[in-house]
N, C-alpha and C positions, 0 to 999 in steps of 0.2 A: 378828712380835712383837706380842704382845697389847697392850701398853701404848703402843706407838709410834703416832705420828700419821701418817696417810696424806697424801701430798702431792698426790694427784690430787683434782680437784674433784668434788663430787657431781653426778650427772647428774639433770636434771629428768625425771621419768617420770610418765606417766599410767597409772593402773590401770584397765583395762577388763575386766570380767568376770574378775577375778583374774589378768589377764595384763598384764604391764608392757609399755607401748608408749612409746617415746621421744616427748616432746611435739613436738619439731621435725619428726619424721617425720609425726606426725598433722597438724600445721599445713600441711606440704607437700602431703599428700594432699587436705586441704580446699581448698587453693589450686588444685590441679589440677582438682578438681571444679567449683569456682566458675568457673575459666577456661573449662572445657569448656561449662558452662552459658551463659556470656556469648557464646561463639562461636555456639551454637545460636540464642540470642535475636537476635544480630546477623544471622544468615543468614535467619531468618524475617522480620525487619524489611526487609532488602534485597529479599527476594522480593516482599513487599507493595509496596515502592516501585517495583520494576520493573514489576509488574502495573499500577499506577496510571499510570506513565509511558507504557506501551504503549497503554493506553486513551486517554490524552490525545493521543498521537501519531496514533492512528487518527482521532480526532475532528477534529484539526487537518488531517489529510490530506484527509478528506472535505470539510471546509469549503473548503480550498484548491482542490480539484477543482471543486466547485460554483461557486465564485467565478470561477475561470478560464473555465469553460464559459459562465457567464452573461455575462461580458465578451465572449467570442467571439461569442455569439449576438446581441449588439447589432447586428452587421452585418446580420442578417436583417431588421432593421426598415426597411432601405432597400429599396423595391420592386424596384429594378434588381438588387440582390444576390440577393434571394429568387427572382426570375425566372431569373437566371443559374444558381443552384443547382438549381432545378426543371428547367431545360432540361438542365443538365449530367448529372444522374443518368439522363437518358433518352438524350442525344445525344453526350456527350463521346466523341471530340474534334472531332466535326463540328459546330462552332458558331462564330459570329463571334468574332474575336480578343478583344475586350474582355470578352465573356461567358466565353470560354474561360479567360482570365486570372483573372477573378474567381472562377469555379467552382474552378479549380485552387488558388487561395489558400484558399478556404473549405474545400475538401476536405482540403487539407494541414493546416489548423488542426484539423479533426476528428481527423486521424491523430495529430498532435502531442499533442492532448488525450488520446487513448487511450494513446499511448505513455507519458505521465506516469502515467496510472492503472495501466497494466501494470507500470511500475517500482515503484510503491507496493505493488501486489499481490505482486510477487515478493519485496519486502523484508519482507513481513508486516505492512505498515501499512494495508492495505486489505482488508477482509473479503471473503469469497467471494461473498456475495450482491450486494454493490455492484459488485464487479468483473464478475460475470456480466452485470449490467444494462448496464454500459458496453461490454463486449465485444459483446453482442447488438446494441446500438444502432449501434456503429461497423460491425460486420459487415453489418448490414441496409443500411447505406449502400453498403458495398462490393458487396453482392449485386445492386445495380441494374445495368442495362447500362452506363451511363456510369461508375458507381462501379467496376465491375470493370475497365473499360478503363483508368481512372486508376490503379487498384491495380496492374495488370500493367505499365503503362508507367512509372509514376512512383513509386508507394508501395512496392511490394515491393522494388525495388532499393536504396532509401535508408533504410529503417527497420531496426531491429535484427532479426537472424534469429529470436530467440525470440518477439518480438512478431509477426512475420510468420507464424511457425508457429502461434501461437495463433489468429490471425485466419483463416488457411487451414483449420485444424482446425474452427473454428466454422462457417466457410462450408461445409465438406464435410458437417457434421452436419445442415445444412438447418433447416427449420422456422423461418425468419426472417420477420418482418413485412415486407410490401411497403411501404416508406416512400413510394413514389410515390402512394399512396392517401391520405396525410395531407393535411389541408386546406392547411397552409402550404407544401407542396411541389407540390400540384396547381395548375395554372394554366390560364387560358383564353387562347388565342392572340390573341383579339380584344381583350382588355383592354389599355389603354394602359400603357406603361412610363414612369415619370418618371425 
């Protein structure tokens, strides 16, 4: 009926290129777009935060390793300890008991230090270059006659299998420095020990 009034409400419509689009549908689409954009921005932000956190963890890990190694090396300041280590890398286990005990403790500290570095490397917190330097240093200690005897009798059975495999592989690769030639490991039998 032409003259009668309609009871339905008028719908809000947006005209877009001569096509009618309901305004609520348009607002819904706009909301979806903004929501998707917010998710992308959030993901980019989180990726940057993770990268910064990883870099900070690597730096802290390296500092922790250096600090621990520096503390362990203070024992080398005692001439008796330095002599015991120098003798141990040549003669272990055929040495006096007190030197044997001191050498075993010092070598175990070296191995524990490397095990920590190895764990950090495996977890991605220590970069390849630093890890290889620590691996080479520890394996050079193991490559000495006394170091190899200690490794076979004491170290290999008590340390983690993956760490042992890494040391053994580096040992098999060869081309390790002979640490017995280093000034602080070389010693003169005639010099007094305090």
